N, C-alpha and C positions, 0 to 999 in steps of 0.2 A: 694375277693368276688366271689362266685360261679355264674355260668351262671343263675341259677334259681333265686337267690337273686337279681342279676343285672336286670333281666327281670321284677321282681316284683317291684323294685325301679323305673324302666322306666314306668311301668304301672301307678304307683302313680303319677309320674311327668306329664304324659300325661293327666291324669284325672284332675290335678290341673292347667293345662295350661302351664306348663313349657316345651314346645315343643323343644326349642333349646337345653336345658340341656339334655333332653331325647335323642335327635339326637346325641349329642356329646358323651354321654355315650354308645350309640349303635355303633357308629363308632369305638370307642375304643374296644368294645367287638368284633366287626366284624374284626378288624385288627388281632386279635389273633385266630379267628375262621371263616375264609373267606368262608368256605363251609357249614356253619350252616344255613339252609333255614329258621329256626324259627327266627333267629336274623335278617335276611334279611326281613322277613315278618313284624316284629315289626318296623324295620327302615322305611319301606314303610308306615306303619300305623302312624309313627311319622311325616312324610312329608304330608300326605293327608289332615289333618285339616288346614294346612297353604297354601293350594292350590298350592303346588309344584308338579304338576302332572308329570312333567318330572322325578323328583327324585323318586317319588312314583312308577312310571313305571319302573324305573331303578332297584330298589331294589325288586320289585314285579314281575319282568320279568320271573323268573323261578317258579312262584307260580300260582295256579289256580285262585287266587283272582285278577289277573291282569284284569283291566277293559279296554275296547276299548279306552276310553279317555286317560288313562294313557299310553297305548301302543303308541297311536298317538303322544302324547307329547314327549315321550322318543325318538321315531323315528324322530321327527322334530328336537330335540336338537342334537342328534347324528345321522347325516344323512347317513353315510356309515355303512355297516355291520361291518367293521373292527373297527370303532370308538365305535359302540355299544358293540362289544365283549370286547374291552379294558375297557369300562365304567363299565361293570359288575364286573370287578376285580375278576374273577374266576381263582384260581391258576391252571395253566397248563391244560387248557380245552381239549387239545389233548389227555391227558392220565388220567385225573381225573374226572370221571363222577359224577354228582349230585346223591343224594340218592333216588329221586322219578322218576318214569317213565316220567311224564309230563316234569319235569325239564330237564331230559336227552334228551328228544326229542327236546325241545326248544333250549337248548344249542348246541346240535348237528347240528340242522338246521342253527343256527346263525354261528356256526363255519364253516360249509360247504360254506355258503354264503360269509363269510369273507375270507376264505383261498382257497376255491375250492377243498378241500379234506375232507374226513370224519374223525372224531376223531378215535383214536385207543383205543377202550374199549373192551377188550376181554371178560369181564364178561357180557357185555350188547351189543352184536353186532346188535341186532334188533333195538335198539334205536339209534345207531350211523349210521346205514345205511340210505341212502336216501329213501324216499317213492317210490313206484313202478313207478308212472308216474310223474316225476319231469321235468318241463320245464326248459331249461337253462335260467339263469338270463338275463333279457333284459339290454343291455348296456345303460348307461346313455347318453342322447344326449348332445353333447358339446354345451355349451352356445355360441351363436354368439353375438359379441359386438353390442351394439346399435349404429346406425349411429350418427355422430356428426352433429348437426344442427347449422349452422351459422346464425347470425342475418339477413344476406342477402347473396344471392348467387351472387358473382361477375360475374359469367359466364352468368347470365340472364340479366345483365344490359349493357348498352352501356358504353364505356370508359368515365371516368369522375368521378365526386364526387358522393358519395351516396346521396340519396335525403335529409336525415336529415342534412348532412353537407352543402349542397347547400342552404337549407332553412336558416340555421344559418348564412351563409355568406350574404345572401340577407337581413336578418333582421339587421345585423350589419351595412351593407352599408346604409340602410334606416335611422337608428338612427344616423349614422355619418353625413349623409346629413342634417338631422334635426338640429344637433348641429351647423354645419357650417352656416346654414340659420339663426339660432338664434344669432350667433356671428356677422353675417353681419348686421342684423337688429339693434343690439346694437351699432355697429360702426356708422351707419348712423343716429341714433337717437340722 
């Protein structure tokens, strides 16, 4: 099957509501043509109706149709630039530029963010170079573990039993005394 006939078949499946089948067909097509931006755009279109914004943003990342909601969902799912770069599945991003200027700029920016170096694209040096005024990335703050809260703090209390255990012992002693008193009354009666 040619690419055009496969895309036509996918269009029919999407119109008829067979989103899963269309996505499977597009993933198969993308495995043989990983740099085809039209296939990536159609794959994003196949995820959008089923509210998979993270996947739609993943496959639309290099396209002008990328919405802010899709981008946010994609970045939430793949938190680090290195994971986002790997999720795009672009073959050899350091030496293989996309076909459109917007896609080249986005892929180059993500590649710089993930690796700290610019891609080597001799035919497109202006797209691979960082913008004039680029601030260095802000390092992520390390997460501090939450303090463990004990049910009671032994250092705040005087030595002895915790209050709930002392109350339990007092209750057991009271009911024990009642039982002894009831037994003594029976013996005398």
